[in-house]
N, C-alpha and C positions, 0 to 999 in steps of 0.2 A: 621306151628304152628296152624293156624286156623283149619286145617284138624284134628289135634290131639285133640284140644279142642272141636271139633265137634264129637269126638268119632270114627273117622276113623283111627284106630291104625295100621292096616295091609296094608296100601297103599304101593304100589311099584312105582318106577319112571314111569311117564307118565300114571299113573292109571286114567282111565276115570271116576272113582267115586269121585275124589277129588272135593271139593266145592270151593277151592281157589287154584290158580296156585302156584306150588312150584318148587324148584330147589335145586340141591346139591351144587351149586356154592356158593362162599362167597358173591356174590352180590345179592342185593334185586331184585326180579322179579315183585314185586307189583308196579304198576304205578299210582294207584288211591286209594282213601279212600272208603272203602266199608264195610257195616255192615253185620254181620252174627249172627243168633240166634243159640246158642249152649247149650247143656244140658248133664250133667252126674250125675247119682244117685240123680235125683230130684232137682239138683241145676241148675238154668237157668242163662245163661250169654248172654249179647248182646255184641259181640266182633266186634270192628272196626279194620280192617286190613289197615295199612297205608304203604306207601313207606318207606324204611329204609334209614339210613344215608349213605353218601358216603365219600370218602376221599377228594373230592373236596368241598371246603367251599361254593362256589357259588351254586353248586347243592344242598347242604344241606339247604341253605337259601330258595331255591325254594321249596324244600320238606316241610320245616317248614311252609312256607306261605300257601301251599296247605292244610296241616293238620289243621292249625289255621282257615282256611276258611271252611273246610268241616266237621271236627269232631263235632263242636258245633251243626250242624244241625242233626247229626246222634246220638249224645248223649246229648239231650237237658236237661236231669236231672242231668248232671254232670258225673264225672268219678270216679268209685270206685277203680280202679286199672289200672296201665299202665305197660306193659311189654316192657322193652328195651332189644332187642335181640342183643347179642354181641358174635360173634364167639370166642371161647376160645383161639385161637392162633392169634388173630388179635389185637395186642396191641403195635404198635410202637408209639412213643411220639407224632408225628405230627397228627396221627389218633386220639389219645386220646384228644388232644386239640380240634379237630373238633367235637368229640363226646360231649365234655362238652359244647361247643358253641351251638351245635344242641339241647341238652337237655334243657339248660337254656333259649333258645329262645322260649320254649313252656311251661316249668314247673317252677313255682315259688317255693320258700321255703315251702309254705303252701301245695304244691302238693307232696313234697318228701315222705310224709307218705303213699301215694298211690302207691309208686314206687317199681318195681321189676327189677333187672338186671338178665336176663336169659342168662347164658352161653350156646350157641348152639354148636353143633358138639363136645360135651364134652365126646365122647366115651372113650377117653384116661384117663379121670378123673374117677378113679374107687372107691376110698375110701372117707370117710368123711374127712380124713386127707388131701387127695389130693384136695378135694374141698376147704378146708380152706386155703391151700397154694395158690390156684388160686385166691381166694378172696383177700388175703393179697397182692399177687403179683399185682393184678389189682389196688388195693388201692394205693400201693406204686408208681406205674407208673403214676396213676392219680395225686397223690399229688405232684409228681415231676414237673408236668407241670401246675397244677392248685390247689394250696394249698387251695383255697376257696371252693374246691369240698368236703372237709372233711365232712361237715354236710350232704351233699347229700349221700355220701358213707356210712356214719354211720347210716343213717335213712332207706334207702331202704333195701329190703330183696333180697336174692340171690337164684336162682334156676339153676339147671343143666339139660339140655335137651340132652339126648343121642339118636342118630338117629338109631343106629343098635346094639350097644353092651351095656349091663348093667348086674348087678348082684343083685340077690335077696338073701341076705345072702351070702352064698358061691356058690350058684347055678347060672349059666349063664341064662339070660333071652333071650327070642326071641325078635326080634325088636318090635313086637306087644305088648308084655308084658312090655318092657321098656317104650314104648310110653304111654301105659295106666298108668303105675306107675307115670310117669311125670304128666299126665293129672289129676289124682286123687290128687296128691300133690298140683298141681297148683290151682285146685278148692278149696282145703282145705285152702291153704294159703290166697287166695282171701277172703274167708269167714272170716278168722281170721282178716284180714286187716279191713274188714267192721266193725267187732265187736270192734277192737281196736280204730277205728276212730268214734265209736258211730254212724255209718251210714252216717257220713258227707262225702260228695263227694268233689272232686276237680272241682270247677266250670269251665265250658267251657268259661265263660266270663273272668275268670282269665287267661285262656290259650290265649284268644284273647289279653288281656292286656299285658301278658308276651311277646307275639310276637310283639306288638306295642312298648313295652319298648325296646325290642331287636333291632327293626328297628331304634328307636331313638338313641340307643347306636351306631349302625353301622353308622348312619348319622353323629353323633358327631365324631366318629373315622375318618370318611372320611373328615370331615371339618378340623380336626387337621392335618390329613395326607397331604391334599392339601396345607395347610398353611406351614407345615414343609418343603415340597418339594420345594415350592417357596422360603422359607427362606434360605434353604441350597443352592439353585441355586444362589440366590442373594449374599450370602456369598462367594461362589466360584468365581462368576464373579468379585466381588469387589477385592478379595485378589489375584487374578491371572492375573489382568490386566497388559499388557505389555506396554501400552501407558503412557506417562507422564501426570500427573494430575495437575490441579491448586493447589495452595498452601493450600487452605482451604479444598478441597476434599482429598488431599494427607494426610493431618494431620488426618482427620477422618478415612481414610483407615488404617493408621498405628495403630490407636487406636483400630479399629475393629480386626486387626491381633493380637494385644496384648491381647485382651479379649479372643479370640479363641472360637471355636465351641465345645460344649459338645455333644458327639455322642448319638444317640438314642440306647437304650437297646433293641435289637431285637433277637428273636430266632424263629426257625421254628415251635415250639410247643406252641406258646403263645396263650392264650385264648383271647376272645374278651374283657373281663374285664381287662386282663393284657395289651392288646394292648392299650386300652383307658388310663389306668394308665401310661403306658410308654410314650404315646404321651403327656399327661399332664405334666409328669415329665420333658420331653424334653423341652416343652414350658416354664416351670418355670425356669429350669436351664439356659436357653438361653434368659431369659427375658431382661437382661441388654444389651446383644449383639443385640437383635432384635431392641431395642430402638435406638442403635447407627446406625444400618443398615437403619432403617426407616429415621433417620435424614440425613444420607448420601444420600439416594435415593431422599428425598425431596430437599436437596441442589442441587443434580445433576440435578433434573428436573427444579429447579428454574434457574440454570445456563444455561441449554439448552433453556429454554423459553426466558431468557434474550438475549441469542445469536441470536435467531430468531427475537426477537423484535428489537435488535440493527440493524440487516440487514434491517428490514422494515423502521426503523427510518432514516438510512443512505440513503436509496432510496428516502424517503420523503425529506430529506435534499437536495439531488441533484435536485429533481423536483422543490422544493420551490426556490432554488437558481436560477434555470433556469427561473422560473416565475418572480423572482425579477429582473433579468437582462433584461428580455423582458419589464417589466414595466419601468425600468430605461431608456431603449432605446426609448420607446414611449414618455416618459417625455422629453428626450433630443431632440427628433425629433420635438415635439410640441414647445419646447422652441426655437429651432433653426429656426422654421418657423415664429417666431415673428420678426417684422422689425421695425426699426426706421422710422420716417417720414421726408419728406422734409419740413422744417419749413416755407418757404415762401409760400407754398401752403395751409397753415393753415389759411390764411386770410379770407377764405370764411365763417368762423364762424361769421365774423363780418357783420352786416347788414348795409353795407355802403349806400345802396340805400335810406334807411329811416333815415340816420343819421341827415339830416336837420330837421326832425320832432322833434328829441330830442335836437338838438343843433342849433336852428334857428339863433344863433349869429355867426356861423362859417363864413358865407359870409362876415361879417364885416372885417374879417382878410384876405379876398381874397382867401380863400381855396375852392377848387372845389372837386367834387367827385373823379376824377382821381388822384388829388394830395393826397387825403386821402388814397386811395388804394395803391399808390406807397409808401407812407410813412410807412404804416403798413407792406407791403410786404418787404420793405427794412429793417425795424426794425426786422422782423422775421428772414430774411436771415442773418442779422448780428449776430443773436444769435443762429445760427444752432448748435454751439458747446454745447449750453445748452440743446438742444433737443437730441444731441448725448449722452451727459452725462446722460440724463434721461433714454435713452435706455440702456446704460451700467448699470446704477443703478438698472434698472428694472430686467435685467438678473441676476445681482449679488444677488438681493433680492430674486428672484425666486429660485436660486440655494441654497442660505442659508436656505430658507424656506423649500426646499425639503429635506435637510439633506443628500443629496447624497455624498457630500464630507466627511461626517463623517462616512459613512457606510464602514466598513472594514470586510466584511463577508468572513469567511473561515470555512468549515465544520470541527468540532472538530475531533481529531484523538486519538485512543486508542493505545498507544505504548506498549502493553503487549501481548505476544504470547498466554499465558494461563491465562486469567483474572479470578480473584476470584469473588465471588458474590458481594462483596462490590465495587470492581472496575467496574463491569458491572453496578451496580446501579448508581454509580457516573457518569459514562459515559453516561448512558441512560438519566439521568437528564440534563446533558450538551446538549445532542442532542435535547431533548425536548425543552429546553429553547432556543436553537439556532433556531429551526424550528418555534417556536412561534414568535420570534423576526423578522425573515425573512418574515414570513407570514404577520405580522402586518405592516412592512415597505412596502411590496408590495401593500397592500391595501391603504396605505397612498399615495404612488406615483401615483397609478391609479386614486385616487380621485383628486389629484392636477393636473394631466394631463387633467382630464375631465374639470377642471375649466378654462383651456385655451380657451375652446369653447365659453365662455360667457364673458370674460373680456379683453378689451383693456385698455390701461393706458391713462387717461385724466389728464389734469392739476389739476383738483380739487382733484384727488387722489394721486398726486405726493407729496412725502415727502418734497421736496425743491421747492414747487410751488411759494412761496413768492419771493425768489431770482430770479426765472425765470420771474415772472411778472414784477418785478421792472426793470430788464434789458430791457424789451421790451418797457415799457411805458416811460422809461427815454428819449427815442428819440421822444416820442409823448406825451409830457406832456400836451398839450392842449386837448388831447383826453382821459386823464387819467380816468375820471369817466366812460366814455363809455367803454374803453378797459377793465377796471377792471371787469365790468359786463360780458363781452363777453369771456374773455380769459379762464375761467374755463371749457369751452366746447371744447377747443383745444385738439386734440389727440396727444399723445407723442409716443405711441407704438401701432402697430396693429398686432394682432395675427391671424393666419390662422384658419378659422372656418371649422372644419372637419365635 
């Protein structure tokens, strides 16, 4: 096409005079955007040759990106006209969808006025009537896959480029004459376009913006597509599960099945705009289903998390219970290390040697030191049962104080094979409460065990000290004042100092 617009009408295949590489195949041979200065009959054009569209959408997107990047630097003042070359027999629906996507990725509605669709390889289209049929045929096929293309199709102009065969009236033209006739008409139509548009060009900035908008649309489509595929996969996983579910999940699964999945409207010939609209429609129609699936997945995750948490809590329960039993064993070992005393050996708390200093009247009664010692020792020995009782009372008090006899610890059990979230929640609370209780009791026992290191039981601390004192002094009434002062220091129970 560039060669023809350049005035090289008689080129043959592989002619070394061509300024732009050409081919007789349906595929584009241009791989880069390049500018050429062309002129016919005093009309000058700066033509930018670009790679053409392909059947593959990904390749088309690459080409559109290249054009949007390079053309603005080659046509800084804007575009007066663009030629979209379309082989006359290349019109299957999927290709047309790609064509429309390709064009709208570069040209906005404002640029339609600068547009030409050039039917290439149109040698078989002989008459104007044939041309009109081809135009209407193309419009019909376009509208079938892209109704939104109507404005574009009605706005652009149509040209037919014949490579080898054409007629001038009833006379056959040579290929050079046919190409020249096309070039003259093309130049003329471009000039008319400029006049119709009052010299207003299609801004290359608008092309850049069109490409950016197209990329945003693609990204939006991709976002919807990824969300849809995940959504459909989630639906399939939920509704085709063969395993038994907890009651709450099973109820939600049945509700999801009842709502059902609305399928995506897809065809091979869908334009990007249609794709986006279809994705949006799918999302809207399945909005309620998605809410239910999201609720299901959240519930499923919560149940899974609770199951893992329960495992951790049960392990903690076992460890805490072991720690409690160890603390209880330590307490009992320390308690069992405590011993009662031999009462008669507790007389050494009495300062018999200095008793005469306090009681200078004792010799009047014929009492001597040895007599006093024997009397005290005898009185203490006679009351050994009271010392033994004090030891027993001490053990019972320590046991009651420890609370061990009231501890009935047993790890809670969940007797449900497939717990619901509420059942997991309740069981988790029970385990947490159990663990807190065991941990608290373990700390209390350890503290009480530690106290054994510092406390023996003396008469002054004994709850029944008065009755014990009375029994001892009953046999030593003459020494009552003295004994009363000294007996508070007598030891009743001795504990092992660890």
